[in-house]
C-alpha positions as CSV (number, residue, x, y, z in Angstrom):
1,X,56.0,112.6,69.5
2,X,57.4,113.4,73.0
3,X,56.7,109.4,73.7
4,X,59.3,108.5,71.3
5,X,61.7,110.9,72.3
6,X,61.7,110.2,75.7
7,X,61.9,105.4,74.4
8,X,65.0,106.7,72.4
9,X,66.4,108.9,75.1
10,X,66.0,106.3,77.7
11,X,67.4,103.1,75.2
12,X,70.6,105.2,74.3
13,X,71.0,106.0,78.1
14,X,70.8,102.3,78.9
15,X,73.4,101.0,76.2
16,X,75.6,104.3,77.0
17,X,75.7,102.1,81.0
18,X,75.8,99.6,79.6
19,X,79.2,100.4,77.7
20,X,80.8,102.3,80.6
21,X,80.8,98.7,82.3
22,X,82.4,96.7,79.7
23,X,85.0,94.8,80.2
24,X,88.9,96.4,78.8
25,X,92.1,96.0,78.3
26,X,94.5,98.0,80.0
27,X,96.3,101.3,77.8
28,X,100.5,101.5,77.8
29,X,100.9,103.3,81.4
30,X,97.8,101.0,83.1
31,X,99.8,97.8,81.4
32,X,103.3,98.8,82.3
33,X,102.2,99.6,86.5
34,X,100.5,96.2,86.0
35,X,103.4,94.0,84.6
36,X,105.8,95.7,87.6
37,X,102.8,94.6,90.4
38,X,102.5,91.3,89.2
39,X,106.2,90.8,88.5
40,X,107.2,92.2,92.6
41,X,104.3,90.0,93.4
42,X,106.1,87.1,92.5
43,X,104.6,86.0,89.0
44,X,107.0,85.6,85.8
45,X,104.1,85.6,83.2
46,X,101.0,85.6,82.7
47,X,98.0,86.3,80.6
48,X,95.4,88.3,79.7
49,X,94.5,91.2,81.3
50,X,91.1,93.3,81.5
51,X,89.5,96.0,83.8
52,X,86.1,93.6,84.6
53,X,83.1,94.4,87.8
54,X,85.9,96.5,89.1
55,X,88.8,94.8,89.4
56,X,92.0,94.0,87.1
57,X,91.0,90.3,85.8
58,X,94.8,88.6,85.1
59,X,94.6,85.2,83.7
60,X,97.3,82.6,83.3
61,X,99.5,83.7,86.0
62,X,102.7,81.8,86.9
63,X,105.4,81.7,89.5
64,X,107.9,79.5,88.0
65,X,108.4,79.9,84.0
66,X,106.7,77.1,82.8
67,X,104.9,75.9,85.3
68,X,101.6,73.7,84.7
69,X,99.9,75.9,87.7
70,X,98.4,79.1,87.1
71,X,96.5,81.4,88.6
72,X,93.9,83.9,88.4
73,X,94.0,87.1,89.7
74,X,91.9,90.1,90.9
75,X,93.7,93.2,91.9
76,X,93.0,96.7,93.2
77,X,92.7,99.5,90.4
78,X,94.0,102.1,92.3
79,X,96.6,100.3,94.8
80,X,97.3,97.9,92.4
81,X,97.4,94.9,95.6
82,X,96.2,91.3,94.6
83,X,92.8,90.9,96.1
84,X,92.2,87.4,95.0
85,X,94.2,84.4,93.9
86,X,92.6,81.1,92.8
87,X,94.3,78.6,91.6
88,X,93.0,77.9,87.5
89,X,91.3,74.8,87.5
């Protein structure tokens, strides 16, 4: 019986740990701050934003309206500075 309880506990903790690292979208306050930071950095539009692997991941960011050139960005979650800017292929 003790082994079963320990096994169930271990599995439960593993599940909780994986949920803690799951991607998530910004809440309203975070989204407003991210929108402001992206606009200040010169971007005019962007797609989905997720907290992924410790960074805000921004897809399809554009520096000019209607531009075909899109960027994938990573922002530091504490400072909201862009730490990676890659041209989307």
